[in-house]
mmCIF file of the N, C-alpha and C atoms, coordinates in Angstrom:
data_MODEL
# 
_entry.id   MODEL 
# 
loop_
_atom_site.group_PDB 
_atom_site.id 
_atom_site.type_symbol 
_atom_site.label_atom_id 
_atom_site.label_alt_id 
_atom_site.label_comp_id 
_atom_site.label_asym_id 
_atom_site.label_entity_id 
_atom_site.label_seq_id 
_atom_site.pdbx_PDB_ins_code 
_atom_site.Cartn_x 
_atom_site.Cartn_y 
_atom_site.Cartn_z 
_atom_site.occupancy 
_atom_site.B_iso_or_equiv 
_atom_site.pdbx_formal_charge 
_atom_site.auth_seq_id 
_atom_site.auth_comp_id 
_atom_site.auth_asym_id 
_atom_site.auth_atom_id 
_atom_site.pdbx_PDB_model_num 
ATOM 1   N N  . UNK A 1 1  ? 1.020   -0.874 -0.047 1.00 0.00 ? 1  UNK A N  1 
ATOM 2   C CA . UNK A 1 1  ? 0.137   0.082  -0.008 1.00 0.00 ? 1  UNK A CA 1 
ATOM 3   C C  . UNK A 1 1  ? 1.163   1.524  0.050  1.00 0.00 ? 1  UNK A C  1 
ATOM 4   N N  . UNK A 1 2  ? 0.332   2.267  -0.501 1.00 0.00 ? 2  UNK A N  1 
ATOM 5   C CA . UNK A 1 2  ? 0.844   3.636  0.130  1.00 0.00 ? 2  UNK A CA 1 
ATOM 6   C C  . UNK A 1 2  ? 1.067   4.125  0.968  1.00 0.00 ? 2  UNK A C  1 
ATOM 7   N N  . UNK A 1 3  ? 1.496   5.281  1.238  1.00 0.00 ? 3  UNK A N  1 
ATOM 8   C CA . UNK A 1 3  ? 1.440   5.949  2.503  1.00 0.00 ? 3  UNK A CA 1 
ATOM 9   C C  . UNK A 1 3  ? 0.546   6.389  2.751  1.00 0.00 ? 3  UNK A C  1 
ATOM 10  N N  . UNK A 1 4  ? -0.063  7.258  1.761  1.00 0.00 ? 4  UNK A N  1 
ATOM 11  C CA . UNK A 1 4  ? -1.375  7.719  1.885  1.00 0.00 ? 4  UNK A CA 1 
ATOM 12  C C  . UNK A 1 4  ? -2.646  6.796  2.135  1.00 0.00 ? 4  UNK A C  1 
ATOM 13  N N  . UNK A 1 5  ? -2.573  5.614  1.997  1.00 0.00 ? 5  UNK A N  1 
ATOM 14  C CA . UNK A 1 5  ? -3.297  4.504  1.923  1.00 0.00 ? 5  UNK A CA 1 
ATOM 15  C C  . UNK A 1 5  ? -3.395  4.011  3.377  1.00 0.00 ? 5  UNK A C  1 
ATOM 16  N N  . UNK A 1 6  ? -1.925  3.792  3.774  1.00 0.00 ? 6  UNK A N  1 
ATOM 17  C CA . UNK A 1 6  ? -1.892  3.872  5.339  1.00 0.00 ? 6  UNK A CA 1 
ATOM 18  C C  . UNK A 1 6  ? -2.126  4.678  6.096  1.00 0.00 ? 6  UNK A C  1 
ATOM 19  N N  . UNK A 1 7  ? -2.274  5.573  6.053  1.00 0.00 ? 7  UNK A N  1 
ATOM 20  C CA . UNK A 1 7  ? -2.692  7.080  6.546  1.00 0.00 ? 7  UNK A CA 1 
ATOM 21  C C  . UNK A 1 7  ? -4.325  7.005  6.690  1.00 0.00 ? 7  UNK A C  1 
ATOM 22  N N  . UNK A 1 8  ? -4.870  6.805  5.738  1.00 0.00 ? 8  UNK A N  1 
ATOM 23  C CA . UNK A 1 8  ? -6.060  6.831  5.626  1.00 0.00 ? 8  UNK A CA 1 
ATOM 24  C C  . UNK A 1 8  ? -7.052  5.652  6.274  1.00 0.00 ? 8  UNK A C  1 
ATOM 25  N N  . UNK A 1 9  ? -6.294  4.794  6.237  1.00 0.00 ? 9  UNK A N  1 
ATOM 26  C CA . UNK A 1 9  ? -6.573  3.386  6.814  1.00 0.00 ? 9  UNK A CA 1 
ATOM 27  C C  . UNK A 1 9  ? -6.905  3.416  7.996  1.00 0.00 ? 9  UNK A C  1 
ATOM 28  N N  . UNK A 1 10 ? -5.613  4.032  8.900  1.00 0.00 ? 10 UNK A N  1 
ATOM 29  C CA . UNK A 1 10 ? -5.315  4.069  10.360 1.00 0.00 ? 10 UNK A CA 1 
ATOM 30  C C  . UNK A 1 10 ? -6.423  5.075  10.699 1.00 0.00 ? 10 UNK A C  1 
ATOM 31  N N  . UNK A 1 11 ? -6.066  6.260  10.030 1.00 0.00 ? 11 UNK A N  1 
ATOM 32  C CA . UNK A 1 11 ? -7.568  7.002  10.395 1.00 0.00 ? 11 UNK A CA 1 
ATOM 33  C C  . UNK A 1 11 ? -8.732  6.970  10.837 1.00 0.00 ? 11 UNK A C  1 
ATOM 34  N N  . UNK A 1 12 ? -9.382  5.770  9.696  1.00 0.00 ? 12 UNK A N  1 
ATOM 35  C CA . UNK A 1 12 ? -10.539 5.278  9.464  1.00 0.00 ? 12 UNK A CA 1 
ATOM 36  C C  . UNK A 1 12 ? -11.053 4.564  10.861 1.00 0.00 ? 12 UNK A C  1 
ATOM 37  N N  . UNK A 1 13 ? -9.852  3.824  11.396 1.00 0.00 ? 13 UNK A N  1 
ATOM 38  C CA . UNK A 1 13 ? -9.901  2.932  12.465 1.00 0.00 ? 13 UNK A CA 1 
ATOM 39  C C  . UNK A 1 13 ? -9.678  3.626  13.953 1.00 0.00 ? 13 UNK A C  1 
ATOM 40  N N  . UNK A 1 14 ? -9.369  4.880  13.628 1.00 0.00 ? 14 UNK A N  1 
ATOM 41  C CA . UNK A 1 14 ? -9.020  5.442  14.691 1.00 0.00 ? 14 UNK A CA 1 
ATOM 42  C C  . UNK A 1 14 ? -8.192  5.116  15.617 1.00 0.00 ? 14 UNK A C  1 
ATOM 43  N N  . UNK A 1 15 ? -6.705  4.773  14.445 1.00 0.00 ? 15 UNK A N  1 
ATOM 44  C CA . UNK A 1 15 ? -5.454  4.797  15.730 1.00 0.00 ? 15 UNK A CA 1 
ATOM 45  C C  . UNK A 1 15 ? -4.495  6.003  15.833 1.00 0.00 ? 15 UNK A C  1 
ATOM 46  N N  . UNK A 1 16 ? -4.507  6.553  16.843 1.00 0.00 ? 16 UNK A N  1 
ATOM 47  C CA . UNK A 1 16 ? -3.900  7.848  17.261 1.00 0.00 ? 16 UNK A CA 1 
ATOM 48  C C  . UNK A 1 16 ? -2.775  7.765  16.526 1.00 0.00 ? 16 UNK A C  1 
ATOM 49  N N  . UNK A 1 17 ? -2.358  8.927  15.555 1.00 0.00 ? 17 UNK A N  1 
ATOM 50  C CA . UNK A 1 17 ? -1.061  9.269  14.987 1.00 0.00 ? 17 UNK A CA 1 
ATOM 51  C C  . UNK A 1 17 ? 0.235   9.317  16.043 1.00 0.00 ? 17 UNK A C  1 
ATOM 52  N N  . UNK A 1 18 ? 0.249   9.349  17.190 1.00 0.00 ? 18 UNK A N  1 
ATOM 53  C CA . UNK A 1 18 ? 1.065   9.176  18.073 1.00 0.00 ? 18 UNK A CA 1 
ATOM 54  C C  . UNK A 1 18 ? 1.984   7.602  18.147 1.00 0.00 ? 18 UNK A C  1 
ATOM 55  N N  . UNK A 1 19 ? 0.932   6.937  17.637 1.00 0.00 ? 19 UNK A N  1 
ATOM 56  C CA . UNK A 1 19 ? 1.316   5.300  17.814 1.00 0.00 ? 19 UNK A CA 1 
ATOM 57  C C  . UNK A 1 19 ? 2.073   5.277  16.716 1.00 0.00 ? 19 UNK A C  1 
ATOM 58  N N  . UNK A 1 20 ? 2.599   5.746  15.375 1.00 0.00 ? 20 UNK A N  1 
ATOM 59  C CA . UNK A 1 20 ? 3.286   5.488  14.329 1.00 0.00 ? 20 UNK A CA 1 
ATOM 60  C C  . UNK A 1 20 ? 3.953   6.627  13.707 1.00 0.00 ? 20 UNK A C  1 
ATOM 61  N N  . UNK A 1 21 ? 4.750   6.636  13.009 1.00 0.00 ? 21 UNK A N  1 
ATOM 62  C CA . UNK A 1 21 ? 5.542   7.751  12.460 1.00 0.00 ? 21 UNK A CA 1 
ATOM 63  C C  . UNK A 1 21 ? 5.982   7.428  10.900 1.00 0.00 ? 21 UNK A C  1 
ATOM 64  N N  . UNK A 1 22 ? 5.740   7.958  10.088 1.00 0.00 ? 22 UNK A N  1 
ATOM 65  C CA . UNK A 1 22 ? 6.095   7.656  8.408  1.00 0.00 ? 22 UNK A CA 1 
ATOM 66  C C  . UNK A 1 22 ? 6.976   8.393  8.066  1.00 0.00 ? 22 UNK A C  1 
ATOM 67  N N  . UNK A 1 23 ? 7.954   8.872  9.001  1.00 0.00 ? 23 UNK A N  1 
ATOM 68  C CA . UNK A 1 23 ? 8.822   9.920  8.447  1.00 0.00 ? 23 UNK A CA 1 
ATOM 69  C C  . UNK A 1 23 ? 10.517  9.504  9.049  1.00 0.00 ? 23 UNK A C  1 
ATOM 70  N N  . UNK A 1 24 ? 10.740  8.623  9.402  1.00 0.00 ? 24 UNK A N  1 
ATOM 71  C CA . UNK A 1 24 ? 11.402  8.244  9.921  1.00 0.00 ? 24 UNK A CA 1 
ATOM 72  C C  . UNK A 1 24 ? 11.543  7.926  11.681 1.00 0.00 ? 24 UNK A C  1 
ATOM 73  N N  . UNK A 1 25 ? 12.561  8.095  12.231 1.00 0.00 ? 25 UNK A N  1 
ATOM 74  C CA . UNK A 1 25 ? 12.416  7.695  13.811 1.00 0.00 ? 25 UNK A CA 1 
ATOM 75  C C  . UNK A 1 25 ? 11.851  8.778  14.389 1.00 0.00 ? 25 UNK A C  1 
ATOM 76  N N  . UNK A 1 26 ? 10.730  8.584  15.255 1.00 0.00 ? 26 UNK A N  1 
ATOM 77  C CA . UNK A 1 26 ? 10.192  9.363  16.149 1.00 0.00 ? 26 UNK A CA 1 
ATOM 78  C C  . UNK A 1 26 ? 10.947  9.207  17.445 1.00 0.00 ? 26 UNK A C  1 
ATOM 79  N N  . UNK A 1 27 ? 10.355  10.697 18.480 1.00 0.00 ? 27 UNK A N  1 
ATOM 80  C CA . UNK A 1 27 ? 10.993  10.629 19.574 1.00 0.00 ? 27 UNK A CA 1 
ATOM 81  C C  . UNK A 1 27 ? 10.068  10.452 20.402 1.00 0.00 ? 27 UNK A C  1 
ATOM 82  N N  . UNK A 1 28 ? 9.428   9.566  20.309 1.00 0.00 ? 28 UNK A N  1 
ATOM 83  C CA . UNK A 1 28 ? 8.269   9.530  21.357 1.00 0.00 ? 28 UNK A CA 1 
ATOM 84  C C  . UNK A 1 28 ? 8.628   7.536  21.584 1.00 0.00 ? 28 UNK A C  1 
ATOM 85  N N  . UNK A 1 29 ? 7.753   7.190  22.556 1.00 0.00 ? 29 UNK A N  1 
ATOM 86  C CA . UNK A 1 29 ? 7.550   5.794  22.971 1.00 0.00 ? 29 UNK A CA 1 
ATOM 87  C C  . UNK A 1 29 ? 6.860   4.841  22.489 1.00 0.00 ? 29 UNK A C  1 
ATOM 88  N N  . UNK A 1 30 ? 6.495   3.621  22.366 1.00 0.00 ? 30 UNK A N  1 
ATOM 89  C CA . UNK A 1 30 ? 5.589   2.710  21.978 1.00 0.00 ? 30 UNK A CA 1 
ATOM 90  C C  . UNK A 1 30 ? 4.776   3.140  20.490 1.00 0.00 ? 30 UNK A C  1 
ATOM 91  N N  . UNK A 1 31 ? 5.812   3.539  19.424 1.00 0.00 ? 31 UNK A N  1 
ATOM 92  C CA . UNK A 1 31 ? 5.455   3.811  18.386 1.00 0.00 ? 31 UNK A CA 1 
ATOM 93  C C  . UNK A 1 31 ? 6.245   3.075  17.398 1.00 0.00 ? 31 UNK A C  1 
ATOM 94  N N  . UNK A 1 32 ? 5.596   2.680  16.009 1.00 0.00 ? 32 UNK A N  1 
ATOM 95  C CA . UNK A 1 32 ? 5.848   2.105  14.886 1.00 0.00 ? 32 UNK A CA 1 
ATOM 96  C C  . UNK A 1 32 ? 6.716   3.041  13.963 1.00 0.00 ? 32 UNK A C  1 
ATOM 97  N N  . UNK A 1 33 ? 7.904   3.216  13.308 1.00 0.00 ? 33 UNK A N  1 
ATOM 98  C CA . UNK A 1 33 ? 8.322   4.064  12.573 1.00 0.00 ? 33 UNK A CA 1 
ATOM 99  C C  . UNK A 1 33 ? 8.544   3.357  11.297 1.00 0.00 ? 33 UNK A C  1 
ATOM 100 N N  . UNK A 1 34 ? 8.515   4.241  10.243 1.00 0.00 ? 34 UNK A N  1 
ATOM 101 C CA . UNK A 1 34 ? 8.884   3.335  8.650  1.00 0.00 ? 34 UNK A CA 1 
ATOM 102 C C  . UNK A 1 34 ? 9.914   4.398  8.382  1.00 0.00 ? 34 UNK A C  1 
ATOM 103 N N  . UNK A 1 35 ? 10.867  3.726  7.812  1.00 0.00 ? 35 UNK A N  1 
ATOM 104 C CA . UNK A 1 35 ? 12.780  4.400  7.940  1.00 0.00 ? 35 UNK A CA 1 
ATOM 105 C C  . UNK A 1 35 ? 13.313  4.132  6.459  1.00 0.00 ? 35 UNK A C  1 
ATOM 106 N N  . UNK A 1 36 ? 13.386  4.689  5.817  1.00 0.00 ? 36 UNK A N  1 
ATOM 107 C CA . UNK A 1 36 ? 14.386  4.749  4.554  1.00 0.00 ? 36 UNK A CA 1 
ATOM 108 C C  . UNK A 1 36 ? 15.469  4.630  4.640  1.00 0.00 ? 36 UNK A C  1 
ATOM 109 N N  . UNK A 1 37 ? 16.179  3.047  4.530  1.00 0.00 ? 37 UNK A N  1 
ATOM 110 C CA . UNK A 1 37 ? 17.519  3.161  5.018  1.00 0.00 ? 37 UNK A CA 1 
ATOM 111 C C  . UNK A 1 37 ? 18.167  2.763  3.470  1.00 0.00 ? 37 UNK A C  1 
ATOM 112 N N  . UNK A 1 38 ? 19.000  3.423  3.188  1.00 0.00 ? 38 UNK A N  1 
ATOM 113 C CA . UNK A 1 38 ? 19.751  3.156  1.757  1.00 0.00 ? 38 UNK A CA 1 
ATOM 114 C C  . UNK A 1 38 ? 18.773  2.834  0.493  1.00 0.00 ? 38 UNK A C  1 
ATOM 115 N N  . UNK A 1 39 ? 18.769  1.594  0.084  1.00 0.00 ? 39 UNK A N  1 
ATOM 116 C CA . UNK A 1 39 ? 18.296  1.108  -0.626 1.00 0.00 ? 39 UNK A CA 1 
ATOM 117 C C  . UNK A 1 39 ? 16.537  0.691  -0.277 1.00 0.00 ? 39 UNK A C  1 
ATOM 118 N N  . UNK A 1 40 ? 16.634  0.371  0.766  1.00 0.00 ? 40 UNK A N  1 
ATOM 119 C CA . UNK A 1 40 ? 15.530  -0.481 1.246  1.00 0.00 ? 40 UNK A CA 1 
ATOM 120 C C  . UNK A 1 40 ? 14.648  0.434  2.457  1.00 0.00 ? 40 UNK A C  1 
ATOM 121 N N  . UNK A 1 41 ? 13.754  -0.377 2.985  1.00 0.00 ? 41 UNK A N  1 
ATOM 122 C CA . UNK A 1 41 ? 12.791  0.516  3.879  1.00 0.00 ? 41 UNK A CA 1 
ATOM 123 C C  . UNK A 1 41 ? 12.617  -0.777 5.180  1.00 0.00 ? 41 UNK A C  1 
ATOM 124 N N  . UNK A 1 42 ? 12.903  -0.049 6.263  1.00 0.00 ? 42 UNK A N  1 
ATOM 125 C CA . UNK A 1 42 ? 12.152  -1.099 7.549  1.00 0.00 ? 42 UNK A CA 1 
ATOM 126 C C  . UNK A 1 42 ? 11.485  -0.392 8.424  1.00 0.00 ? 42 UNK A C  1 
ATOM 127 N N  . UNK A 1 43 ? 11.121  -1.023 9.245  1.00 0.00 ? 43 UNK A N  1 
ATOM 128 C CA . UNK A 1 43 ? 10.125  -0.682 10.234 1.00 0.00 ? 43 UNK A CA 1 
ATOM 129 C C  . UNK A 1 43 ? 10.791  -0.770 11.332 1.00 0.00 ? 43 UNK A C  1 
ATOM 130 N N  . UNK A 1 44 ? 11.042  0.337  12.417 1.00 0.00 ? 44 UNK A N  1 
ATOM 131 C CA . UNK A 1 44 ? 11.452  0.219  13.770 1.00 0.00 ? 44 UNK A CA 1 
ATOM 132 C C  . UNK A 1 44 ? 10.354  0.707  15.109 1.00 0.00 ? 44 UNK A C  1 
ATOM 133 N N  . UNK A 1 45 ? 10.315  -0.561 16.042 1.00 0.00 ? 45 UNK A N  1 
ATOM 134 C CA . UNK A 1 45 ? 9.543   -0.534 17.285 1.00 0.00 ? 45 UNK A CA 1 
ATOM 135 C C  . UNK A 1 45 ? 10.278  0.587  17.891 1.00 0.00 ? 45 UNK A C  1 
ATOM 136 N N  . UNK A 1 46 ? 9.709   1.538  18.605 1.00 0.00 ? 46 UNK A N  1 
ATOM 137 C CA . UNK A 1 46 ? 10.653  2.121  19.547 1.00 0.00 ? 46 UNK A CA 1 
ATOM 138 C C  . UNK A 1 46 ? 9.836   1.879  21.088 1.00 0.00 ? 46 UNK A C  1 
ATOM 139 N N  . UNK A 1 47 ? 10.588  1.462  22.121 1.00 0.00 ? 47 UNK A N  1 
ATOM 140 C CA . UNK A 1 47 ? 9.781   1.388  23.331 1.00 0.00 ? 47 UNK A CA 1 
ATOM 141 C C  . UNK A 1 47 ? 10.301  1.402  24.433 1.00 0.00 ? 47 UNK A C  1 
ATOM 142 N N  . UNK A 1 48 ? 10.479  2.517  25.290 1.00 0.00 ? 48 UNK A N  1 
ATOM 143 C CA . UNK A 1 48 ? 10.961  2.751  26.613 1.00 0.00 ? 48 UNK A CA 1 
ATOM 144 C C  . UNK A 1 48 ? 12.319  3.387  25.893 1.00 0.00 ? 48 UNK A C  1 
ATOM 145 N N  . UNK A 1 49 ? 11.976  4.276  24.676 1.00 0.00 ? 49 UNK A N  1 
ATOM 146 C CA . UNK A 1 49 ? 12.941  5.234  24.204 1.00 0.00 ? 49 UNK A CA 1 
ATOM 147 C C  . UNK A 1 49 ? 14.134  4.327  23.477 1.00 0.00 ? 49 UNK A C  1 
ATOM 148 N N  . UNK A 1 50 ? 13.738  2.864  23.434 1.00 0.00 ? 50 UNK A N  1 
ATOM 149 C CA . UNK A 1 50 ? 14.868  2.013  22.800 1.00 0.00 ? 50 UNK A CA 1 
ATOM 150 C C  . UNK A 1 50 ? 14.242  1.402  21.295 1.00 0.00 ? 50 UNK A C  1 
ATOM 151 N N  . UNK A 1 51 ? 15.185  1.996  20.226 1.00 0.00 ? 51 UNK A N  1 
ATOM 152 C CA . UNK A 1 51 ? 14.209  1.955  18.714 1.00 0.00 ? 51 UNK A CA 1 
ATOM 153 C C  . UNK A 1 51 ? 14.978  0.008  18.719 1.00 0.00 ? 51 UNK A C  1 
ATOM 154 N N  . UNK A 1 52 ? 14.099  -0.626 17.755 1.00 0.00 ? 52 UNK A N  1 
ATOM 155 C CA . UNK A 1 52 ? 14.273  -1.820 17.480 1.00 0.00 ? 52 UNK A CA 1 
ATOM 156 C C  . UNK A 1 52 ? 13.975  -2.059 15.872 1.00 0.00 ? 52 UNK A C  1 
ATOM 157 N N  . UNK A 1 53 ? 14.816  -2.487 15.253 1.00 0.00 ? 53 UNK A N  1 
ATOM 158 C CA . UNK A 1 53 ? 14.528  -3.223 14.013 1.00 0.00 ? 53 UNK A CA 1 
ATOM 159 C C  . UNK A 1 53 ? 13.527  -4.532 14.034 1.00 0.00 ? 53 UNK A C  1 
ATOM 160 N N  . UNK A 1 54 ? 12.113  -3.979 13.344 1.00 0.00 ? 54 UNK A N  1 
ATOM 161 C CA . UNK A 1 54 ? 11.365  -5.384 13.234 1.00 0.00 ? 54 UNK A CA 1 
ATOM 162 C C  . UNK A 1 54 ? 11.637  -5.915 12.273 1.00 0.00 ? 54 UNK A C  1 
ATOM 163 N N  . UNK A 1 55 ? 11.609  -5.331 11.000 1.00 0.00 ? 55 UNK A N  1 
ATOM 164 C CA . UNK A 1 55 ? 11.665  -5.858 9.920  1.00 0.00 ? 55 UNK A CA 1 
ATOM 165 C C  . UNK A 1 55 ? 12.308  -4.873 8.744  1.00 0.00 ? 55 UNK A C  1 
ATOM 166 N N  . UNK A 1 56 ? 13.177  -5.405 8.202  1.00 0.00 ? 56 UNK A N  1 
ATOM 167 C CA . UNK A 1 56 ? 14.027  -5.081 7.400  1.00 0.00 ? 56 UNK A CA 1 
ATOM 168 C C  . UNK A 1 56 ? 14.428  -5.354 5.648  1.00 0.00 ? 56 UNK A C  1 
ATOM 169 N N  . UNK A 1 57 ? 14.963  -4.734 5.251  1.00 0.00 ? 57 UNK A N  1 
ATOM 170 C CA . UNK A 1 57 ? 15.198  -5.063 3.689  1.00 0.00 ? 57 UNK A CA 1 
ATOM 171 C C  . UNK A 1 57 ? 13.564  -5.035 2.907  1.00 0.00 ? 57 UNK A C  1 
ATOM 172 N N  . UNK A 1 58 ? 12.647  -4.098 3.466  1.00 0.00 ? 58 UNK A N  1 
ATOM 173 C CA . UNK A 1 58 ? 11.465  -4.362 2.630  1.00 0.00 ? 58 UNK A CA 1 
ATOM 174 C C  . UNK A 1 58 ? 11.625  -3.182 1.328  1.00 0.00 ? 58 UNK A C  1 
ATOM 175 N N  . UNK A 1 59 ? 10.586  -3.313 0.731  1.00 0.00 ? 59 UNK A N  1 
ATOM 176 C CA . UNK A 1 59 ? 10.103  -1.818 -0.317 1.00 0.00 ? 59 UNK A CA 1 
ATOM 177 C C  . UNK A 1 59 ? 9.419   -1.160 0.733  1.00 0.00 ? 59 UNK A C  1 
ATOM 178 N N  . UNK A 1 60 ? 9.250   0.361  0.314  1.00 0.00 ? 60 UNK A N  1 
ATOM 179 C CA . UNK A 1 60 ? 8.443   1.161  0.614  1.00 0.00 ? 60 UNK A CA 1 
ATOM 180 C C  . UNK A 1 60 ? 6.466   0.601  1.048  1.00 0.00 ? 60 UNK A C  1 
ATOM 181 N N  . UNK A 1 61 ? 6.489   0.062  0.014  1.00 0.00 ? 61 UNK A N  1 
ATOM 182 C CA . UNK A 1 61 ? 4.957   -0.726 0.238  1.00 0.00 ? 61 UNK A CA 1 
ATOM 183 C C  . UNK A 1 61 ? 4.872   -1.825 1.094  1.00 0.00 ? 61 UNK A C  1 
ATOM 184 N N  . UNK A 1 62 ? 5.856   -2.570 1.268  1.00 0.00 ? 62 UNK A N  1 
ATOM 185 C CA . UNK A 1 62 ? 5.884   -3.821 2.225  1.00 0.00 ? 62 UNK A CA 1 
ATOM 186 C C  . UNK A 1 62 ? 6.287   -2.943 3.613  1.00 0.00 ? 62 UNK A C  1 
ATOM 187 N N  . UNK A 1 63 ? 6.795   -2.130 3.606  1.00 0.00 ? 63 UNK A N  1 
ATOM 188 C CA . UNK A 1 63 ? 6.911   -1.206 4.913  1.00 0.00 ? 63 UNK A CA 1 
ATOM 189 C C  . UNK A 1 63 ? 5.786   -0.991 5.366  1.00 0.00 ? 63 UNK A C  1 
ATOM 190 N N  . UNK A 1 64 ? 4.717   -0.181 4.766  1.00 0.00 ? 64 UNK A N  1 
ATOM 191 C CA . UNK A 1 64 ? 3.687   0.017  4.936  1.00 0.00 ? 64 UNK A CA 1 
ATOM 192 C C  . UNK A 1 64 ? 2.333   -0.908 5.038  1.00 0.00 ? 64 UNK A C  1 
ATOM 193 N N  . UNK A 1 65 ? 2.588   -1.838 4.735  1.00 0.00 ? 65 UNK A N  1 
ATOM 194 C CA . UNK A 1 65 ? 1.793   -3.151 4.619  1.00 0.00 ? 65 UNK A CA 1 
ATOM 195 C C  . UNK A 1 65 ? 1.874   -4.132 6.093  1.00 0.00 ? 65 UNK A C  1 
ATOM 196 N N  . UNK A 1 66 ? 3.662   -3.920 6.610  1.00 0.00 ? 66 UNK A N  1 
ATOM 197 C CA . UNK A 1 66 ? 3.668   -4.295 7.785  1.00 0.00 ? 66 UNK A CA 1 
ATOM 198 C C  . UNK A 1 66 ? 3.418   -3.761 8.763  1.00 0.00 ? 66 UNK A C  1 
ATOM 199 N N  . UNK A 1 67 ? 3.298   -2.118 8.723  1.00 0.00 ? 67 UNK A N  1 
ATOM 200 C CA . UNK A 1 67 ? 2.825   -1.404 9.988  1.00 0.00 ? 67 UNK A CA 1 
ATOM 201 C C  . UNK A 1 67 ? 1.565   -1.600 10.238 1.00 0.00 ? 67 UNK A C  1 
ATOM 202 N N  . UNK A 1 68 ? 0.659   -1.951 9.289  1.00 0.00 ? 68 UNK A N  1 
ATOM 203 C CA . UNK A 1 68 ? -0.861  -2.174 9.129  1.00 0.00 ? 68 UNK A CA 1 
ATOM 204 C C  . UNK A 1 68 ? -1.306  -3.435 9.940  1.00 0.00 ? 68 UNK A C  1 
ATOM 205 N N  . UNK A 1 69 ? -0.477  -4.075 9.403  1.00 0.00 ? 69 UNK A N  1 
ATOM 206 C CA . UNK A 1 69 ? -0.720  -5.733 9.889  1.00 0.00 ? 69 UNK A CA 1 
ATOM 207 C C  . UNK A 1 69 ? -0.230  -5.676 11.292 1.00 0.00 ? 69 UNK A C  1 
ATOM 208 N N  . UNK A 1 70 ? 0.815   -4.767 12.013 1.00 0.00 ? 70 UNK A N  1 
ATOM 209 C CA . UNK A 1 70 ? 1.151   -4.924 13.135 1.00 0.00 ? 70 UNK A CA 1 
ATOM 210 C C  . UNK A 1 70 ? -0.233  -4.081 14.075 1.00 0.00 ? 70 UNK A C  1 
ATOM 211 N N  . UNK A 1 71 ? -0.871  -3.268 13.490 1.00 0.00 ? 71 UNK A N  1 
ATOM 212 C CA . UNK A 1 71 ? -1.963  -2.675 14.267 1.00 0.00 ? 71 UNK A CA 1 
ATOM 213 C C  . UNK A 1 71 ? -3.147  -3.559 13.842 1.00 0.00 ? 71 UNK A C  1 
ATOM 214 N N  . UNK A 1 72 ? -3.641  -4.417 12.678 1.00 0.00 ? 72 UNK A N  1 
ATOM 215 C CA . UNK A 1 72 ? -4.685  -5.228 12.475 1.00 0.00 ? 72 UNK A CA 1 
ATOM 216 C C  . UNK A 1 72 ? -4.215  -6.399 13.609 1.00 0.00 ? 72 UNK A C  1 
ATOM 217 N N  . UNK A 1 73 ? -3.380  -6.716 14.107 1.00 0.00 ? 73 UNK A N  1 
ATOM 218 C CA . UNK A 1 73 ? -3.056  -7.976 14.903 1.00 0.00 ? 73 UNK A CA 1 
ATOM 219 C C  . UNK A 1 73 ? -3.167  -7.377 16.047 1.00 0.00 ? 73 UNK A C  1 
ATOM 220 N N  . UNK A 1 74 ? -2.878  -6.494 16.579 1.00 0.00 ? 74 UNK A N  1 
ATOM 221 C CA . UNK A 1 74 ? -2.637  -5.734 18.126 1.00 0.00 ? 74 UNK A CA 1 
ATOM 222 C C  . UNK A 1 74 ? -4.205  -5.009 18.163 1.00 0.00 ? 74 UNK A C  1 
ATOM 223 N N  . UNK A 1 75 ? -4.980  -4.658 17.467 1.00 0.00 ? 75 UNK A N  1 
ATOM 224 C CA . UNK A 1 75 ? -6.606  -4.053 17.734 1.00 0.00 ? 75 UNK A CA 1 
ATOM 225 C C  . UNK A 1 75 ? -7.491  -5.806 17.304 1.00 0.00 ? 75 UNK A C  1 
ATOM 226 N N  . UNK A 1 76 ? -7.094  -6.516 16.649 1.00 0.00 ? 76 UNK A N  1 
ATOM 227 C CA . UNK A 1 76 ? -8.018  -7.751 16.339 1.00 0.00 ? 76 UNK A CA 1 
ATOM 228 C C  . UNK A 1 76 ? -8.886  -7.381 15.130 1.00 0.00 ? 76 UNK A C  1 
ATOM 229 N N  . UNK A 1 77 ? -8.441  -6.577 14.302 1.00 0.00 ? 77 UNK A N  1 
ATOM 230 C CA . UNK A 1 77 ? -9.584  -6.321 13.070 1.00 0.00 ? 77 UNK A CA 1 
ATOM 231 C C  . UNK A 1 77 ? -9.452  -7.517 12.262 1.00 0.00 ? 77 UNK A C  1 
ATOM 232 N N  . UNK A 1 78 ? -10.359 -7.821 11.808 1.00 0.00 ? 78 UNK A N  1 
ATOM 233 C CA . UNK A 1 78 ? -10.964 -8.786 10.846 1.00 0.00 ? 78 UNK A CA 1 
ATOM 234 C C  . UNK A 1 78 ? -10.600 -9.004 9.599  1.00 0.00 ? 78 UNK A C  1 
ATOM 235 N N  . UNK A 1 79 ? -10.422 -7.716 8.924  1.00 0.00 ? 79 UNK A N  1 
ATOM 236 C CA . UNK A 1 79 ? -10.089 -7.302 7.591  1.00 0.00 ? 79 UNK A CA 1 
ATOM 237 C C  . UNK A 1 79 ? -8.678  -7.509 7.186  1.00 0.00 ? 79 UNK A C  1 
# 
């Protein structure tokens, strides 16, 4: 999916914007971040001010899909 599609889906599901950042690493806790890393993309989760790579070597679309999937699982969405 695209960045705009992800933002629209998360907004429609009332996911608070503080729970994700699509512009690199955020300076907040409990946040999924989409990061452009060289020729690839990765997803980083920040917990207690400690960033952890949770998916690497992705395309941009795969990174956005991955973030959506994390929220889908956490909130138990059926779609």
